[in-house]
N, C-alpha and C positions, 0 to 999 in steps of 0.2 A: 425512337425519341420518347422519353418519359415526361410526364407533366409534373411540375414542382410548384410548391407554395413556400415562399420565404416569409416566415413569421418572425418579426423582430429584425426586419431587413436593414434598418438604419443604425443598428448597434454594431459593435465591433465584429461579431461573428457574421452578422448579416451582410455587412459591407464586404468582408472577405469572400463570402459565398458568391456574391455578385461577381467579384473578380474571377473566381474559379469558373463560373458558368460562362462568362464572356470569353474565357479561354477555350471553351468547347461549345460554341453556340449550336452545333449540330446535335448535341446529346440531350438537351432539355428544352422543353417549352415551359416557361414560367407563366403560370396561370393566375397567380395571386401574389401580391406584396402586401405586407401588413406591418404596422408600427404602432406602438402605444403612445409614444411621445407626441405632444402637440406644439412643441417649441418651433419657432419659425425655421430654424436651421434644420431640424429634423424633417419638417414638411418639405422644405426645398430639396433636401437630399432624396426624399421619397419620390418627389415628382421627377427628379433627374433619373432615378433608377427606373421609373415607369417609362420614361422616354427611351431609355436604352433597351428595355426588355419587353415592352408592349404587352403587359399582362391583361387578362380579361377584367380583373378586379384589383382595386386598391382598398385596403381596409385601414381605418383610423379609429381613434377612441371616442370622438365626440362630434357633434354636429358642427361646431365652429371650425374644427380642423377640417372637416369634410368640405365646408364652404370655401375655406382658404385654399384647399388643394384642388378643388373641382376644375377651375379654369386653367390649371397648369398641366393637365393630363393629356396624353395623346388621344386621337380619335379611336373609339372602340373600347376604351378603358373606363369602367364605371367605378364610382367610389361608394363605399358602404361604411356605416358606423353603428354604434349601439353596444349595449352591455354584452351581447353574445357574438358580436362581430368578430372578435379575435379568435374565438374557438371555431367560428364558421369559416375562417380563413384556412383551417386545416382540412376542410371538406372539398372534394372535387379534384384532388391531386393524388397521384401515385406516390409521390415523395414529398414529405413535409419536413422542412428544417425549422426546428423550434429554437430560436435564438433569443427568446424573451428572457429578461433578467428577473430572477426572484420567483416567489411562489405564484405570481400571476401567470406563469407559464403552464400551470397544471391543467387548466381546461383545454389548452392546445394539445398537450400530450394525450389526454384522454380521448379527445375527438379524433385525433389522427389514428390512434390504435384501434378504437372502436370501428373506424371506417376501413380498417384493413390496410392502411398505408404503411410504407416504410418510413419510420420516424428517425431522421437525423437529429439526435438529441444533444443540444448544447445547454439546455436548461436543467442543470443538475438538481435544483431545489425541488422540482415537481416529483422526481423519482425518489429523492431522499425523504421528503416529507410524506409522500403518499405511496411508498413502494408497494404495499399489498394491494392497494386500489389500482395502481397502474398495471401491475402484473395481471390482475383480474381482467382489466380492459384488454390487455394484450392477448390473453387466452380467448376472451369473448369474441373479439373482432378479427383475430388472425393477423394483426399488424406485427411488425418486427421493429426492434430498436437497434440502430447502429449508432454507437456513441460518437460524439464529436470532440469531447474532451481529449486532449492529446494522450493523456495517461490511459484512459479507457479504450481509446482507439488502438493504442499499442497492445493492450491486453487482448483485445478482440482479434487483432492480427496474429498474435502468438498462439492463441487458442485454436486457430484454424488448423493447426498441425495435430490436434488431439481428437481422437475418435470418441473419447469418454472423459471430458474434463473433471467430472465429479470424482472419478476414481483415480485419474492420472495426475492431477495437480496437487503438488505438495504445498505451495504457497504462491501468492501474488505479491510482487514488490512494486509499490507505487512510488515513483520518484518525485522529489520536490526540489525546486531551486534553492529554497531557504529564504527567498525574498530579499529585500534590501537591508534587513536587520540581522542577518545570520551571524555576523561577528560584532555587532554593536554591543558595547558593554552596558550593564544594567543601569548605571547612573545616566548614561546618555539616552537610554530608552525612555526615561521619565520625561524627556523634553522633545521627543521627535514630533514633527508636525505633519500636517496632511500632505504637503508637497513631497516630503521625504518618503512617506508611506506609498505615494502614488508613483514613485520613481523606481519601477521594477527593473532589476538588472538584466532581465532576459526577454520578457514577454510584453507586448503592448495590448492592454486589455481595458475594459471599463473600470470605473472607480471602485465599485463594490467588490468585484472579484479580485482587483489588485490589492485592496486592503485585506481581503481574506487570505491572499497569498502571503502577505507580510506577517499575519498571525498564525499561519498554517491551518486556519480553520478550513480553507479550501481543501487541504489534504484529508482532514477528518471527514468532511462531507463526501469526498471522493472515495474514501474507504467504505462508507455506508452505501454509496452508489454502486461500487464494485460488487459488494455483497448482494445487492438487489439485482444487478444486471446479470451476474455470472453464477449466482447461487453458491458462492464460496464462503465458508464460515469466516466471521470477523477475525478469529484467532489465527487464521491462515492468510491474513492480509497485513502486510507490513509497509511502513513508510521509511524511505531512506532519502537523506538530503544529498542531492547531486547538483552542485552549483553550475556546471556547464550546460545543463538541460539538453543534453544530446541523447542520453538513454531515457526514453519516455515512460517505460515500465518494463518489468520482467516477469516471466512465468517460470517457476521452478517446478519440474516434474518429479514424480516419485522415484525415478531411476537416477536422479542427481543431475540430469541435464537442465540447463537454463536457457530459455530463448528470450531475446530482448529485441525491441524495435528502436532503431536509432535514426535520427535525422537532425539537421539543424533546426532550431526553433522556428516554426512557421505553421500557423494554424490552418493555412490553406491545405496542407497535406491531409490532416484528419477530416477536414470538410470535404475535400475531393473524394477521399476514401468512402465516406458515408453516402455521398450523393451517387457515386458510381457503383457501389457494392452490388453484386459480388465481383465486378470487374475492377481493373485499375486503369485509370487514364494515363496516357503518356505525357503527363504534366509534372516534371520533376521538382516539386516544391521541397525545399529543405535538403537538397542534395549535399552530401558531405565531401569536403576536400580532406581526405585522410592524412595528407602530408602536413596539414596545418592544425590538426586536432590537438596533438601534444600529449594530453593526459585526460583521464576520466576519474574524478574523485567521488567518493561516497563516504557518508558519515551518518550516524544516528541523529535524529532530531533532539535538540536540547529540551527536556521536558519543562524546565523552569522558564525558559524563554517562550516556548510555544505551548502554553497551557490549554489553548483551544483544541489542540489535537487530542489530548486526553479526554476532554469534555465530549468530543464527538464520538470517541470510542465508547464512552459510558452510555451515551444516548443510543448508539447502535446496539449495544448489548441489552439495554432495556427493551428495545423494540417498540411495537405498538405505535403510539403517537409521540413517543419521546423525540425521534428525529425531527418531526414537524415542529414541536415546541422549541427545540434547539435552533433549527434553521430560522424560525421567526424571530426568536430572541436575538440571534446574531445579526439579522437584517437591521433591527432597531439599534443595536449597539454600534454597528458600523455607520449607520446614518447619524447617530449621535456624535461619533468621532469626526465624520466629514463636515458636520455642522459646527464643530468646535465646542460642543457641550461636554465632551469627556476626552480624556487623553487616550493615546494608543494603548498604554499599559492598563487602562481601565476596561478595555473591550472584553477580555476574558472574565473579569470580575462581574460585569453586567450579565454575561451569559450564564456564569456559574450561579449567580443569585437567582436568575430566572429558572434555572433547572432545579433549584432547591424547592421551588413551589409546584413542580410537576407531580401529578399523581397518576400512576399507571392506568392506561386505558387502551383498548384495542383500536386499530385503524382499519375498520371494516367498510366504512363508507366515506364518501367525499365530505359529508357533514361532520364526521368524526375528525377528519383532518382539518377542516375549516375551524372547528371549535378549538382544536389544539393550537392551530396557528394564531388565532385570536388571543388565546390564553398566554401563549409565549410572548406575543407582542405587548400585551398589557403588563405582564410581569417585568419585562425588560424596560418598558417605558417608565414604569414606576422607579426603576433603578437609575435611569438616565435623567428623570425629572421632566418628561414630556408627556403629552397626551398620545395614547396609542392610536395608530391608524391601521385598521384592518385591511389586509391585502384583498 
């Protein structure tokens, strides 16, 4: 039995991780649950999870949330809070699932890797924004990253067949559903609202990642993440739109063979894969009924419709702090759209405007990344017309 900490347990990934663990209660001892949110619904869910899993600790963001939660916890479970509490939740466990949304997940990622844990990583922004810093922490502490994103989990599984991926891989193919606006005409895109952007045709996710899926920024960020995770050059990582979302990614080898990982859309599969690695649990999430699949379609992404994808590639090629600047600017732009301050079609323009203010700089320390994050937020906030909030 391994010990596990679920950080971001009340979010979409965290809730599904709890489902997975409850399916194999003999496999893990959950020692910590952590959540940033202090809304009443989030705290009630956190208390319910604690009663189901009986962790040693529950971590929340502030004193008020801790007071609200305290009386609802089972005997033997303590509550912690404070500015370093979230990263502290990554300590004391063999496996850490980081399901925190946005750049705020970086301290959790670094703490887990420096502590030598297996990091089940669902927080793509921390690796994208701070790839060099994260990889240094991985080398320093001896931790390992098993990706939870369905696309990167698919690549990870395919690469298990290769003895030398750097020499044997010709390209990675990251698939994208195309989101809700894959076939929407340009005139209609000018008028799409928040509810339409959040109506993803395949996946049930949080609002930020769902909007990113609609702009294909999520795929651009995943390309950068794949580069950092697997050490494959950006020019050997491609994106294909695959509306059925059954093929989650493919790896083409230099002898012409292509391996793909297929399953019905179900995030519990990559979550279970990351938690159980290097084993596989006999929990058949996403099992395919091949008699009903019918067809698998693929098409290149439309560059005019999905401008964010090209912006992400540009940031990835710039390297250094450019991905951090891009990710921060995108968070502000998406928040502006969700708040009704800008239109969906304006998201790419806000990010592009922010990237025009970026000046190349290396990403050697956490402070470098924090500075770039703050700069990207300020620049995007100016474009949106709001005051920047530093992550």
